[in-house]
N, C-alpha and C positions, 0 to 999 in steps of 0.2 A: 525877712521874719519871713512872708508865705515862701520865701526856699528851703529858708529850712526843716519849714515841712514837711515841704516835697521830697528834701533827699529822708527824711523820718521813712515816711511809708513804704517802700519797698521794705523798708528792713521789718518794720512787723509785719507784712502781709508773708514772707517772707519765713517770720518766726513762726504763725500762727501755723502756716503751710507746715512747715516740718513738727512742732507738736498735734496737731490732726493728721498726721505722715504714722506718725510715735505710735499715737489711741491708736488712732486705726491694725496697725500691727500689733502691741499687743493685748488690743481685742480679738485678733485672729489667731494670736497665739495662745490666749487662755480659751477659746475656744476648741483648741486642736487637743489644746492638755486635757482639755473636758470629756473631749469625745475618746479620746486615749484610754483614759481609769472607767470610763459608764459608758462605754457604743454599744459592749452587748446586751444589757441593759433597756438601752437606749435603740436595740437595730429585732429588738427580741420582740417575738408573738405577742399579739395587744388581748390574746388570752389562747387556749390549746382549745381543740374542740377534737370529735372524736366525725372523721370520715364519714361522710352521710353513704349512702347509696349511685348508682350512676341512673343515666336518665332512659331507659331503654323506657318508663314509660311514658317516660314526658313524648320519648320519640311518635309515641303511636299515638297519643292524643293530639299532636300537631297538624298529624299524617289522616286522621280524621276528621277536623278541623278543614284542609286543607281541601280536602275531597268533596266537602259537599257544598263550599265555596268556590267551585270550578266556572262553573255557570258563570255569577257572579262577576268573578274579575274577568271574564273576557267579554262583559256587557258593558264592562266599564264601570261598576257598585267596588266601591272598597269592599275588603277582605282584612277583614278581624280575627287572630290570634291571640288565645291569653293561655300564659302557663299561672299555677300559683310558685311560692318562693321552693317549695321543698322538688317540680318538675325542675324548675330556672339549673337551681342547684345541680342538680344527679347531671342535667342536660352539659355543664363547665364544667366538674368536676371529668365528666369522665372523658369528655373532649381534651380537656391539659391532662390528663391523668392516661391517657390513653397511649400506647407504644412505648410507656417508660424501659430509661437505657440508666447504666450508672451516672451517664452522662444530664441526666434526667435533676436538678435541682431541687425541685417541686413536689413536699411532699404530704404535702395535704390541701386539700381548693375544699369551699364552700362560696355561695352565694346566698343575700338576702337583700328587700326589696323593699328598703325605709321610702316610708311617702317619697314619689319626685324622684328618685332616685333607682341607680342600680349599681349594687357595691359587691368587689368577692376578697374573698380574704384568704390568703398565699401562707405557706411557713414553706421556707427553703432552704436548703443548702446550699452552701458554694467553699467546696473542699479542694480551692487555685492556688494553684504555686502563688504567684499576686500575692492573693491577701494574707495579708500578715498572720503570724502562725496566733496569733492572740485569737482571733476570728475564724482560721476554721474551725470548721469545723458546727460551727454557730448554727443557731436555731437565725433565721430570718422573717420575720415576719414584712408582706406587704400586701396594699389594702388599693383598691384599686378601683376608682369610679369613673363605669361604663355610659356609652353613649349607641347607642344602633344605627349605622349610616351606611350607605348602599356607594362601592365604591366605584371605581370608573370602569369595572369588568362584568356593571350588572352583582356582585354578588353583597350579602349583605355582612357588615362584620360591626366588633362592638369595639368603640374608639374608646381609645383612654384618658378621660379627663381632670383627671386627679389621681396621683401618689401618696400612697405615706409609707416609708422604710421602717418599720417598730413604730414609733410613737412623732415619729420628726416628716414634717409632710416636702416633701419635696417635685424640683416642676417636671412635667412633660419631658421635655430636651434630657435631664439629667436619664429615666429612666430608659429612652431611648442612644443614649451613650454608652449608659448599663451595656443594656442588649448588646450593642453593636461589639462592642468592645471585650464584652464574655460574652463565649457562644449558650447559650440557658436552653437552645435544643427544649423548648414547650411547646406540645402540637399545637400551630396552629396561628401564636403570638409573629409580627413578623417589626423585628426591631426595628427598624427605619421608620419607619409609622406609628408606632405605639398602637397594636392594631389584635386582635383577638376573631380570629374567626369560627367558627361554629358549623358543626355539621348540618345544624337550621338552617343551614344554607343550602347544600344538598338537595333536603326535601324540599325547599322549596321553586328553586329551581328544576326541580324532577315533574312537578305541580304547573310553573307559571314561568318557567322562564328565567332569563335574567330582568325581562325587561319592567323591571318594579320600582317603583320607588314608595320609600317610609312617611305616610302624610306625616305623622304623629307617632309616639311613647307614653305608653304612661307605670308608673310606679304605682299603686295604692293598695293600702290593707294587707300586704304581701303577693302581690297577682299584678302580671306584668301585660300588659294588654298594647302590641304588634299594632295597628293601622295602612294598609295600605293598597296601590294601586296601580294601575298599568302609567311605565310610563308611556311621553307623549310625542 
């Protein structure tokens, strides 16, 4: 009797495995069909917006803040830079939209500073021949969560920590893959590391060099604050 039970068990395990694979295939097929039918609405921008002004005012304000804190920085005291939402949004849009060509997919950029977060919204178009005709010239919404960091060369960069294409949350690894597979030609964007470098780096390097460390950053009430000090 025990031998008979043992002989039956492999059959039941195989049957469960086959049923699981069949269910997974059916779900994958249903997801693919659903995306094909509703994909354009799923990847569309969450909302339309008017492109705001550039970041000239922000650069002037930051330059003044840096100059007034140079002595504190070289004496080892922390340096604090503050930008409001309009200034930061103008800086990001100026950086990304500068030097646009026909190959540049980004059409609009805005940034905002919800509590504890740095977010960037983009409206993009991807007219590539590799994209199915149904999705060509389709406006695509890209929402990025950013985090400031200092790279190995001492440059300040903004690292992508979370991303959404339209209403679909996607892993950062997929963003890297797309950036390397399709030449996005976005100013300051590194597809291998999923980072965006803003001209704020040039301002800081011009005053403090590249021996800096970001101690903390805070986003609250529509203001972004970076606290930096000299690296040891």
